[in-house]
MIRORO-354463 format. One record per atom (N, C-alpha, C): x, y, z negated. Coordinates in pm, whole numbers, plus 50000, padded with zeros to 5 digits. Atoms other than C-alpha are relative to their C-alpha. Layout:
<semis>
XYZ ...
</semis>
This chain:
<semis>
500404985849924 768105543386831 501335003949962 499024986250057 770985559086589 501034990350078 498855002749965 773005534686706 500935004450206 499434998049888 773105539687103 500125018449977 499164986349997 773045578687030 501255004049935 498724997050058 776215575886821 501014991450091 498815006549914 777955555287095 499895006550140 499784989049884 777145584087349 500535009149938 498804992850058 778625609487087 501084995250010 498385006550025 781585588087060 500685002750167 499864999849885 781545588187437 500865011450024 499354987949976 781695621487488 500935009049897 499174990450071 783965630787186 501554995350053 498315006049910 786865606687359 500095007950114 499444993749907 786515622387673 500025018550012 499034986550024 786835658687531 501625000049939 498544998150090 790045649187356 500984994350140 499265003149881 791225636687694 499965009750098 500284994149859 789245642688773 501004986850080 499445014249940 791065614588996 500035005150141 499884995549908 791515639289259 501884996549991 498365001049999 795805632989369 500135007550110 499824990349903 795745662589603 501555000750024 498764996049975 799425670889551 500904986850012 498735012749921 800625633689661 499404999750130 500625001749871 798355633689963 500745004550079 499504990749917 800025638390292 501585001249964 498615000850051 803455638490104 500734980950062 499475009749952 805205612790367 501104994749947 498895008950077 808345611890178 499974995349884 499935003450120 806775596789895 499474984650065 500915010449993 805715561289874 498844997049974 501214998250056 802915567189655 498575004250086 501094994249935 801215587789928 499434988750127 500595013049918 800445550090099 498774996149900 501255003350027 798195543989836 498785007349983 501164990850013 795845574989860 499745001350165 500354998349869 796005573290252 500874985050072 498875012149916 797465536790406 500684999250103 499804996649815 797585550390747 500845012949982 499414988250014 800025578190620 500684994250084 499024998449948 802665589190846 502034995849912 499045005450094 806055568090708 501365002850041 498584987549950 809425588590788 501174990449880 499205002350100 811035563290516 500334978150073 500235019549965 812335519190594 499614991549884 500375009750134 811955507390255 499795007449864 499644994450114 811455513489887 499714989949908 500245012050170 811355497689525 499695010449934 500504985150151 809715516889239 500674991449898 499155008850167 811565511288904 498544995849928 501335005250130 808905489388678 499655007149929 500814992750110 806585508988495 500405014849979 499394984649982 807855542688615 500065005350150 500484991849871 807265544088964 498875010750019 500974989849962 804435559788885 498785001049904 501165000450095 802225571888619 499035012549999 500974994049981 799155593988618 499095001349892 501135000150108 796405609088382 499455015750062 500934990350016 793735633288455 498654998749924 501964999750101 790515642388227 499975018350074 501174983449974 788115674888301 498654998249927 501025001850069 785155684088171 499565013050113 500694987949920 782625705588402 499095013049936 501124988750078 780255727688134 501005002849893 499944997350204 782355730987791 501654995649995 498875004450057 785765729587697 500385006249830 499394996650198 787705729387315 499785014149961 499724987550094 787725765587258 498285004449984 501424997350039 783815767587314 500084993649835 500675004650097 783535745687001 500865003449879 498864998650099 786915754286816 500465020149997 499634982749990 787105794486871 499644998649816 500074993450164 787975810686524 499425009050000 501074986950005 786475840386561 498864997349984 501595006449967 783165823786576 499804985849891 499215011050082 783835801686231 498404989149984 501135010050046 779805784986247 500104990850069 499715007049879 781035754686435 498054989650052 501715006249970 776775740986409 499695012850139 500904992949937 776085771786596 500724998450128 498845002549898 778905768686876 499874982150056 500875014249940 777805731686944 498565000650045 501794998849983 773945740186970 500425005950119 499944987949881 775045768587225 500414988550094 499485007249965 777315746687368 498644986250103 501205006449942 774195722387436 498955003650085 501314993849967 771875744987535 500615002750143 499084994349899 774455758687809 500004986950112 499965009649894 775285725887948 498614992950049 500605004149917 773035709688182 500424979750071 499695014249994 772415668388285 500744995750117 499615003649879 774075671388596 502105003449940 498594997750050 777845685588392 500474984849965 499685015350052 780375655088283 500895002549972 499295003550073 782915641588144 500764990650072 499645013049941 785485621088311 501704999949938 498285006250037 789465605588238 500294988150056 499595013549921 791485585988486 501355000349971 498485002250028 794745569888406 500524993050099 499355010649907 797175551288628 501604996349974 498025000150026 800695533888572 499844985350100 499535007749893 802425513188847 500654991949921 499665010550082 803605480588720 501574996050097 499005004249839 805435471689064 499735005350106 500324997149892 805745486389393 501054994450069 498295001349877 808265476189717 498714997350082 500414999249880 807715481390072 501204998250092 499234993549856 809805478490412 499264995650111 500284996349852 809455482390753 500404988750038 500105013449949 808965448690953 500685000050166 499714997549879 810585443291295 499165011050094 500874997049924 807785450591485 499715017749985 500524982450029 807365488991356 499135003049897 501015001050071 805085478691112 500615003649802 499684996650092 805445491290763 498674991549872 500355006050095 804515464490469 500245003049841 499574996550191 803875476690086 499444989749946 500555009850074 802775456889805 500265006749869 499834994950162 802475462489405 498634995049907 501285003950104 800425459789092 500345014249924 499764988250056 799185489388879 498584996549907 501324999050105 796505494688573 499445011049995 500644991349952 793925516788615 499045003549907 500954992750078 791755535788385 498735012549994 500904987949896 788235552888494 498905001549875 501014995150148 786165569388215 499165013650048 500914993349894 783155586388367 498585005149864 501095000650115 780285599388141 498905017150028 500674992749987 777145622988227 499415010649894 500614991450088 775915652787951 498764990650006 501485008150033 772605633987813 499405010349936 500454989649984 770915664887838 498875000349880 501065002450120 767815658487638 500024994549880 499515009450167 769115629187360 500835010349917 499134995350136 771465655987238 499545013049934 500714986450062 768855684087238 499034993549869 501105001550086 766465662587051 500534992949870 499325003250132 769115647986800 500545010749971 499574990350072 770385678386749 499175014949973 500494990550049 767745702786703 498694992649965 501265006950082 764735677686634 499155003850122 501474997949856 761015682086876 499835011349934 501044991950064 759615710186622 499975013950103 500024986449935 760675738586897 499424992850163 500145005649830 759795714687190 498964995250034 501245010350012 756265703187157 499455003050117 500195002749929 754645692587411 501015003750208 499104998349915 757835690387621 500564985750003 499575011350083 759145656087699 501875001650012 498335002149997 763125643287631 499884987850102 499755015549877 764285620987943 500834995949951 498915008650033 766595592387840 500905000550178 499055003649875 767385588588236 501235010150028 498744994650022 770005614988149 500834994549941 498965008050054 772135593087980 500544988750125 498965007749943 774565576888232 501314999249984 498204996550024 778195565288186 500524989750012 499255011250004 780475542688308 501385004549944 498415001649985 784045528988224 500404986249981 499235011149939 786405505788294 501795002250025 498385006850003 790045490688274 500584993150085 499725008749887 791585472488529 501534997750014 498375005449941 794985453788671 499405001950134 500084999849807 795185462389078 501114991450040 499125002449924 797125437689296 499515003850126 500634994549884 797395451689647 501164998250112 499224997949873 799125449989952 499435005450137 500484986649902 798945472290267 501164993350151 499455001249869 799775471790637 499685011250085 499974989349903 800935505290806 500214994450148 499715004749855 800935504691158 500375009050138 500014992349875 801595528991457 499734997150158 500375003249865 799785524491750 500335003250135 499504990249899 801075549191992 500285018249902 498904991950080 803045583291917 498945014549972 500744987050081 799805602791818 499074993249935 501115005650119 797725573891596 501094990349964 499985010150131 798425554791279 499294998449965 501165000950056 796655535391132 500374990549864 499475010750112 796725511790800 498405000549935 501345005450116 794545491690560 500614991949860 499285010350067 795225473490221 499064998749872 500915011050084 793685447790041 499945002649869 500374999050148 792955448089645 499474988449954 500705008450067 792485422889425 499385002249844 500204991950157 790705433989069 499924989449921 500375012450126 791465414888719 499005012249899 501124994250123 788525433088461 501044999349907 499805003250137 790025435988129 498825008649881 500704995450089 787385460888011 498795007650073 501124989849899 783725477988149 498795001749894 501184993050050 781185498188045 498765006350082 500444992749901 778015506788248 498464999949924 501034998650026 774725525288172 499455009650064 500104987349916 773555542988477 498374996850048 501384999049948 769685532588549 499225002749866 501065004050081 767885542388213 498945008450021 501224990149977 764115560488159 499444997349947 500875002150161 761715564187912 500055016249977 500224983150070 760545599387745 499594997649866 500314999050141 760015608487427 499065015549976 500834987350013 757125635787382 499245005749875 500834991750142 755545655287085 498705005650048 500944991350015 752175667787153 499145008149910 501034996250124 749665689286946 498934998149999 501795005749983 746105676586881 499824996749902 500874997550092 743975692086638 498994987549950 501605012450004 741555658486652 500714992949930 499675007250061 744375640486479 499885005549847 500324996350118 744865638486104 501425006549965 498544991750024 748585651986111 500475008850144 499914989649912 747755674986415 501605001750111 498685006649873 750905658186647 499684984249968 499965016549949 750805628086833 501275000550063 498635002749982 754285613686897 499894986750157 499885006349872 754915591687232 501634999050039 498985008449903 757575567787347 499544996150118 501235006649917 756705561387699 501414995150113 499275010749851 758245533487970 501835002049928 498614998250004 761595536487744 500684984350009 498975005949974 764255517987906 501104997250025 498114990150018 768175518287779 500384985150023 499055012749988 770405492287881 501545003350004 498514995850009 774405493587827 500174990050062 499765012449942 775855464888027 501925000549930 498555002050036 779775454287869 500584987850072 499535010049992 782225427287964 500945003749965 498424996950062 785695425287770 499675008249820 500354992950172 783845442987444 499854993549914 500835008250100 782285415687244 500934994849972 498915006349989 785225396487204 501355008249944 500144990850090 787275426387092 499975004249854 501054996650089 784705434286863 499934991849907 499955006350076 785275406886676 500945000149942 499075000350144 786845411286320 500524991649959 499625017250036 787635370886264 501455001750103 498464999749957 790685382886542 500625007449930 498304992750031 794115390586488 500155004550102 499584988249919 795635415686640 501424986350132 499095006249963 798345388886811 498774990850095 500625004049939 795275371986934 499045006850149 500324987349894 793335401387103 501405000750127 499434992849879 796605409987291 500594991050107 500165008549899 796625375487438 499774994050067 501735001249903 793385376387545 500145014650090 499644988549902 794425414787732 500944994850088 498355004249861 797645399787896 498484986450105 500395012749890 795305367688034 498875004650096 500864991749881 792725391588156 500635007950091 498914989549890 795385413088315 500554991450085 499605013249942 796295377488521 498514990950033 500885006649953 792845372188648 499634986349882 500705006250090 791905354988319 498815004149989 500804991150081 788995374988286 498695004150125 500794987449856 786535397788582 500645002950082 499784997249873 787125396688898 499415007150125 500204995549866 786805415289237 500985001550128 499615002049880 788125422189553 499395015850088 500814990549972 787985456389733 501335001950140 498844997949813 790215475190086 499955016249995 499214986449941 791745510490160 499604998650135 499585000949864 791545520290482 500495015550087 499754984649954 792955552590664 500894998250085 499874998149829 794775570391002 500415010949991 499104985549954 796815597091114 500295003350096 500204996749879 796115612791413 500695014950054 499074990849972 798965637691591 499035011850131 500814990749896 796455667491754 501275004450124 498944991749913 799685682791879 501394995149894 498935004850098 803425677391763 500195006049881 499844991250121 803105702691477 498615000649928 500995003150110 799175691691379 499464992949987 500555015450066 797495664391228 498804998649930 500955000250115 794575652091107 500354980749936 500175011350050 794205622890850 498965002949895 501255002250054 791715606590660 500364983849945 499775016050067 791275573690421 498485000449933 501125003250046 788555561090264 500524984649869 499005008650048 789745542389937 499134993149876 500875003750100 788045515589698 498824999850028 500865003549988 785665503489857 500034981649979 499605015050061 785145472489645 498884997649907 501045007050147 783015452389358 500604992849918 499525005150059 783695438789096 498814988849910 501415008550054 781505405788936 500464998549809 499145000850120 781565409588550 499114986449949 500715015050037 780635372088417 500744994549886 499105002850122 783255372588116 499555008249871 499934994550141 782775379487778 499315012849984 501404993249978 779515396187882 499055005649906 500954993450098 777195417387639 499355006650038 501034989849936 774045438187733 499244999849892 501004997150122 772245457587492 498975007150023 501164995249982 769065466387537 498975006849898 501424994250118 765925487987401 499025010550111 501255006049923 762765486387577 498955005349898 501794998450052 758825496487487 499245011350012 500854989550061 756385519287426 499345003749855 500365001950097 755175533187128 499035018949965 500824986950025 752685562086990 499294998049909 500295000850151 751635569786650 499425016849964 500384985750057 749555601786485 500595004049921 498934995450091 752385607786226 500164984849915 499145013550081 754095588485945 499435003449868 500565000850162 753165584185570 500914991049937 499045006150139 755605574785291 499144985949984 500855015650039 754665534285229 500695003149834 500065002450138 756035540084894 500555017649904 499324988850048 756355566284654 500905006149985 498454996850057 759815568384530 500275004850117 499174995449954 760355575784856 500695016450042 499904985750008 759845614884876 501195001949907 498744994050073 763045636084727 499115002049873 500404996350117 762465647084369 499045014150029 500914983549951 761095681584525 499444997650072 501235005949902 758405661984698 500185001550134 499884999349839 759205669485057 500514988650031 499875011449921 759125641785281 501024999350127 498695003449885 762485629085505 498564996950145 500754999949847 760175632485816 500414992150072 499205005149893 762205626586056 500494982950014 499555018450073 764055595685876 499174998050005 500495011250027 761015579885811 499414998550184 500935000749877 759595584786179 500924995050157 499025011349887 763025572386365 499614986449943 500485012350074 762535540986132 499264992550043 501385004849978 759055536486245 500134995750165 499365000849855 760495538486635 500334992149958 498695015349969 763445513186578 498754993449939 500585012650066 760595491086381 498804995050156 501315007849873 758135488486730 500585004350101 499395002449867 760345491387000 501084985049979 499435012350028 762355463687092 501545004450065 498184999349966 766335459687084 500494989749973 499735009049984 767755432987199 501245001850039 499035007549932 770935413687299 500984989650062 499775010649905 771745395687568 501064997150062 498795001449908 774535377187807 499714996350116 500194999349903 773745386388141 501175001950123 499414993749910 776065385788421 499435011750123 500434985449899 776185421088663 501265003950093 499004991349910 778095434688914 499705015350031 499744986650038 779705470088898 500815002550184 499824995449879 780665492089276 501425007149940 498904990050008 784235506089246 499405016250034 500354985449969 783915544589244 500965007850179 499744996949901 784685549389599 500165015350020 499154987449957 786925579889718 500675002750133 499354995549892 787475597090014 501025013350036 499574987349968 789995621390149 500115004750171 500014995849866 790025639590468 501055014550004 498864987150003 793015666390560 500035003250158 499584997749874 794145688190866 501315008649966 499164993550033 797775700090871 500535004050077 499074993049924 799775726991018 501515001849990 498515002149994 803945722691065 500455015450088 499764985649970 805965754791142 501684997549994 498914997849984 809895761391178 500354988150023 499755017849957 810635725291342 501934996849939 498525004350025 813595704591214 499694981350084 499465017149970 814915669291403 500464991549962 499255015650018 815735634791355 500644991750098 499605012449896 817115610991552 499554992150016 501465006649956 814545591391756 500494988549978 499395013850053 814155560491639 497904996149991 501505001549887 810725546491814 499394990649845 500325010850057 810065519191483 499275012649895 500564990650099 809405553191252 498915006350084 501184994549962 805995567091274 499945012450056 499834984949960 806995605591288 501445001950003 498474993449987 809865617891436 500525013250006 499684989350068 809835648491450 499465011149920 500314993550184 809225672591128 500215015649984 500324982749958 808705707891037 500595001349820 499304993450132 810635726590737 498485001749894 501434993950039 807035738690654 498454998150019 501135006649967 803855723290640 498635011849873 501114992750080 800075743690531 498904989550071 500285011849936 797315719890534 498595003449862 501344997850086 793185718990404 499904986549982 500325018250021 792265684090186 498595004149977 501134999950083 788665677790096 500154984149974 499595011250060 788275651289876 499044996549917 501445002550041 785205632689745 500444988649942 500195013550065 784295603789478 498764995649961 501235005950012 781215587489427 499874996849895 500065004250126 779805589789113 498314994849991 501565006450024 776295572988960 498995006650079 501324995249928 774195601489084 500025011850131 499454990649860 776345619889336 501164996150044 498614997849907 779315627889561 500685013049871 499254990250071 781885648789321 501295003850156 499334993049895 783935675089557 501065005949937 498834989250081 787215693589528 500735002950143 499594996349850 788655714189870 501035008149942 498394998150039 792765719389832 500085009950139 499354993149889 794475743090006 501674997449968 499145004150093 797935735389988 501505008250109 498525000649916 802035748190106 500984989150009 499585012050054 804435719290100 501665009650127 499045001749999 808235729490182 501024994349947 498615004350059 811425708390209 500885011950079 498964990350030 814085730190139 501624995250041 498745010549985 816855700390182 499544986850059 500375014150012 816865665190271 500194995749862 500045007450130 817225657789888 498745010049923 500964993350097 814335683789749 498815010150082 501784997949911 810905697089879 498985005349863 501304999650111 808035710289664 498555004550110 501225001249966 804415714589741 499325008049865 501254988749964 801965742289648 498544996849984 501655000449945 798145737489610 499275011549890 501094986450063 795485759389480 498114990150066 501135007249997 791895736889431 499025004449968 501314999650053 788375743089392 499244988749975 500895012850005 786225717589215 499035007049882 500944997350080 783545713788980 500595006049843 499164996550088 786565722488685 500425012449991 499254985350002 787735754788785 500005008750151 500154994949893 788185779689074 501625007150038 498304989650008 792005791689023 500634986949981 499075007950027 793565755488997 500815000650063 499034997949907 796845759489109 501144987949931 499155016450034 799155724989090 501465003350129 498874995149977 803215724789154 500294981949995 499825014949970 804515689689320 501595004350025 498474997649958 808785688989287 500434981850038 499625009049978 810625660689468 501075000650037 498324998049954 814365651189453 500364988850033 499865019349928 816465622389559 501375006150001 498785004550044 819935616289449 500554983850083 499985006349948 821305594389699 498674988350075 501105008549931 818855564689784 498594999849883 501194998150104 816635578789416 499445010450013 500724986649964 813985600189419 499184995049870 500555001750097 812075613789109 499145008550075 500704992349957 809255634189161 498835003049872 500774995350088 806505653288923 499065006550058 501464990249943 803345669088971 499025004449877 500394998150138 801235686188737 498725014050064 501294990649936 797405705788845 500025009249837 500824987450072 795635737688719 501245002349857 499134990850079 799005754488567 499175007949928 500834985750092 797065783288451 499354996749880 501125003750108 795125765588192 501274994449893 499015001550131 798455750588059 500385010949874 500234992850075 798815784887922 499255005549869 501585003750087 795635776987679 499314987149994 500755015049994 795095737687673 498535003449951 501184997650115 792405749587454 498645002950045 500854994049861 790505771487771 499604991250093 500115014749905 791345743487976 499064992150037 501345009449959 788405725888157 501174985250072 499745010349912 790805699188357 501314999949982 498355005350020 794535687488299 500284985650119 499555010249946 796745665088529 501085002250016 499155005750008 800025650888516 500334988550076 499635016149929 801935622388735 501595005450023 498375002850008 805815615588760 499814986150038 499785010149935 807215587688947 501464996050039 499245001350016 810575569688995 500344990750107 500055012449913 811685549789296 501525003050097 498775000149867 814845538189567 498925000550128 500694997749870 813825550789882 501194995650150 499085007049897 815715533390197 499685007150148 499744997249822 816715550090552 500824995550031 498955009249898 818525531890805 500755014050048 
</semis>
């Protein structure tokens, strides 16, 4: 039991020290990265080549219910009280998330029939954990104040994965109004952890008919933590060089594999009004290499714990009751490690937006390009959703996108999500001849005091963009 509770605590600590919504890049048709958010995006360039390892880097993190200031506020020095207050305030639906992407290769070009082909490789890490409300209360406060109140272990749910993604996509203009696109993906798994279908309850009932007036019940405990790519790395007998070679091998389909697809479309209601939508990462991973599953299950009932040996009690004659009880439970519940293959679904993502343009600008007519008439100014509304173990998480964004010249544009966004009601973001993109650089950051107000911020996101990229 201590092992699992320690893992939960470490996982939460990692996510707190560090959101997957990329609203600032969505619908920016001058950037090749917009095709990763919507393979059916309108494309107004004829080719691109990303700078290897620098064409896109993205990292974002969020906590829906707590920030570092809540724990480390200097005006309230009692850390234990602040931790207890945070645990009581959080609910089982609060969560912590960390997402990171690094584009290794990226390129694309327009085919003779007007279609746009793109391909590349990127590495992704995605971590997500719900706050384990009941287990956290039990560990932090014990059960003395919660007689006849069950502690539910279904509160425990978390996922994490690191993988390399190989992809190729095709974007096609159907007519003057409709553009569609699809992207095929192959996943090469490096690491995975998943624990999402746990169950069981622990409850203490007062019963005057028992010798100790209390009865403790561990009912239908069933906790399972699946891992792949972890056991070999945890082998202390391996050298750093051996571990590095193993990680590189997994990046090139030497470990767990999977496949997925992205779909998207853009539809011009009018010359200056369009709808866009996409669904990303409809895919599955087969976890069958370097797999370990940790199981903790069973039922247990006791009227109380008595010391087995007189010398267990300290010199002040107090009995370490909780420690003894925890050891007793560990002896009676089953703790197993097995090696069973399992499947995991990628966190499916959904985008939908409506965009209106004004102050029209013109380009030379070219049927091969999917969008000929453009506007200096664009305003829009963007809805984003991502599937998590219990539900969908959503974010709603309004934005203003301004093209100041052929070489410089900026986009300002305002997002409402589970982390904040005042998330202001900014993207700037500049081009020197064919070389393009962009930088984007969310929650700019939060950077004034990162300790009080519940989310942060930054991304940048460099590539060559070609037009005829």
